[in-house]
Steps between C-alpha positions, in 0.01 A plus 500: 500500500362818654440746217434775751819461698737793539744333259240471225373853556857624466545302180189649341595851608841456340348361179268801477795734560708329232219514243418861585855631471547326164179655367611840626853476362371386160185715486636710212539193283123450475499802269798387292477380142686250286870532421628433149784314673339151469155588644361561151645173371345300783155662474422678172724296271411159643174354368558204730361693800172595333312182586485166680452266205684173448725675248589771752571239766722304263700810410560592865671166548684472170604854403779731618422862585774762468767243578311339788311178557230602748162330455358599839566876467347489150189339648483780756525764226213325322291520817582871531400550138170320557425733793635832378594470134781740416449724804832510692338529845412131528853391402660728760243397761579132443875559532450681830272225636764239416760712683276527807458122501879461474550735794250308713661167412844633592365627832339162571819315405724715718263473793470123467877463468622699800187590703597865550209711385703819460775341293234354271317831475803712416646254250162505325479881517846544350411253225169677441612862503852520363508711180704235319179295483311756291626349175357159587169640624429811292614358167221296342751293303661384828191299593717188480712628791216554748326176398825307523547661841164370619565135419864527611399642839214252533753220453717662769207525740405134452864394524543672836196307623652180364825563688303557820265200486685260259181408310624366168170563320584870509784434258241435227351846553848652493573332166167619356573856611844472344352390167259796509788737578707355215207559264503868596869586479823310438669663801288279728743215432700638794229371736681181617805706599284763670347218705853403598537852642187438704659179628789712626266756656319213677827334611449178305812282470622526141684169538164322507444340156128562530560876487644458152290213365167673570608784268615276215155489332501882496830497310379234256178691435700816432715348224237483221366843595851642477554348156166633374575851623846503345335408171252784550781749560693374199193530276493879545881535506508595869806281564864608459405863436854619577738269314779755541533405869721205597496273805685754716244769419220261589646414842596856594169651391315226692699580814431869453126442458490266803620783726318783321168326555566500877593869488178574312308327778670679786532842333240523221604837361583410137237246409425448133282277286817399319871509572714497185807285459829678577708561191814361666628358828583776746646515850154510661403176327809320630451635853137390506593156368746457788230612744258250345750220556538619859125492561476145368796398718324663795204272434719192544661644813160591645374148443806344666457734799126437516400857412198348332308817415800643312603173335149421379446858388815507287408165344141611429614825341783339305301220339213728403721771353760271339258383232466859368866607526543452124728195518279402207444833327138587431326826425653842450591605855736389777256549788129553561318582824244223446770238550508597868133419555564179698877524543460795738351267764850362554617850595201615703463197726848502661495881531160510673581193708822645640372857540192388689684252721776751572247745640273244667764309693516773763204695640158598368610854409764366262246264342271795428799690359572214261138485387493876444827489303372224272167681462676819390703308240186335363322835489786662308501215251122521466516873424776431247282236333206741482725761336669255264167389361486834318710346224219255417250780438640590158753365254678834501554476877603139460779547245618837628556334838751273325676759283533732801698231682664327204531747210748257345226238448435465129190289571348771720586783260338314210191418706467860618523608137216261424286666769562844351403357159164394643450846646577664165819673614707385205796729566547372856441144379773529238741645754466202734499243219816645349658496847407133534670423169806701601526299822447167325501484122380138523174598673259368238196636684644852482552464125144371471365799695699733276356332192143543627564864588649577159211323328251712692686810387477387138871420460444162337852442369664585834236294679577203277872535574435504877269198478755315287760566771268371773425183304867445420562487875203272572193365321287717727132438424396862553771628266411239238133594527572872464722438199227282348256786556741740331542266204121460478449876495759544225358220283780247555271210587760232432735639766208566735391137477850375577512709817147423610559125468791538744276696736234230491767238560572673832151632574233284333230694686604839360175617339660803331758277336223280360333817370813619317544152357139499382529844341817410311363166383182675386708746298670201337158363399467199731155590633420173679825498701458869578150441637631215716764733646242773570293235678799400713551864595133527601517188717803640683380860525119497457456866599696650209249636244758535220536122480125456443493774238781347296354151518160641409642660187642164387164334567333769291743429215387137518134612488446370853302811580316375810827402666664823385219709650532302823873584522432869431232497770749348744746778422229763558391337825857515631561855376177688419697798364677285239399688183659253256298211645174695463594589142590150392199345668284743306673421172467123555133545587453697179657220299274251679187697415452639850458864600847648566410863561492500882848344515642734237348800676658389827838465325463851357412642843818339632701691240571248224511685160425186297167468679387841374561399140322167551197670655474735206525218248295230673259683728472832313593672826692828500 
């Protein structure tokens, strides 16, 4: 193999081009932060990514995360955390690197499959630069998509080599890649059918039993993964989220989405991070369903007439998009751009193949024209991707981009209200939250947001009513926690404990819930149990000084002054301006016969009135 041949030089030039254009198109994302839409839950609210211990490893393989079973992505988050902690740059950087690897693998697969360097290059460029891909690449929580894409495309690349040289040992590597893909994202179970599309592209005879038998292990391996992921979705009530829709709705909306995804690829003018369910079947949904049936029929006709690029493309697109067409309802939306991440290959390959060969079958000038035309399309898509990445720079941009396109989305209105709450614009927050409730009175998250907003404004009775409404719709952990907090603040510890137990049943690693439980139990006089709960909170969230202070006070009550002083010192180390910790450490020192005056003076300087009185009484300081 001559590594310096013209062919290899061309390959490396193309790889550099592909990597460079991805970095350019996604350059804004390096300055983006985390989104509350799942990013926070995967990073900040998941202790399982904070280390590489045996316990962490066990949890990656045995726990579900936001309705997903995805041990490999969780391991990658842990690696990011080890490198960059809670800085978003490293998480975005990793996503973009995975995408670049996916682009290179697709280029290599296309080139190996049909030997035309320009077809391979432009399929890879369209995959790399289309704005529909921004959700999979720019959204930290979509790590499972780009990682799944890597192992999926690696399996494709190896499979194409297997078809060319018939070396059976390559099947083992394909199966291993499939397992890795399955452990990233359930949608990878379409791999055996995607490989069937490659068989069509490579003109393999489908009547050959070997074509089918070699894929059987992939299907068998997918079954347990599918069952596990359905259990994960059911655990967080992601399944059957629209029970009001019957079988006809399901079929028609699936047909509509099947066609709308293609439109979004070809004319990406109304892209959104979510596409709400229609409220009813309309004429457009029926028309699109008929078109969808026609496209699938075209696939069969194309195969019979040996239009292999078209037939394989329709099969590849169909199998990869069918799994997310809501035949089994999951989540809150009908469509999402990230579901096109791999499915789009089935559209781009036949388009590029036929456009390029149409222009190249005549003279050189027409070939150049075809290359220029495809280059212009890729450039336009790349510019659109660069512009679309603005929405990932702030949560306000993110949710406004949805409400601008789909003002009827209750989910988006509620989420936008939540953003305004964070920014302190309570009036604007209430306007959007009330609009979300008007659009969908069963939106429990909107009722929760309203409860939080009312509580912040001091309207405790109205806040309680809103939280009660949210919880009546769903035992939502955040609503239960907030109601427990409200009960705690109003002295109703019995009710607070009932709610907080439900929270811990759903979120055993919720440190704040353990804290509320500890505080209420302490008020009821069970000091030992309260201290155990404070300790649990500290283990989960070791950088919260309040937890150390409260445990230290219990230790002081038990005359364990050395341990109490140690907890107060931990609180001070975490937050040096924590006046209460300085004060109580001084008071415990005084009781222990140590000099407290420096600590009490520090507490006074930090503005704690009690410290002034203590200094006057103990240290004779005015």
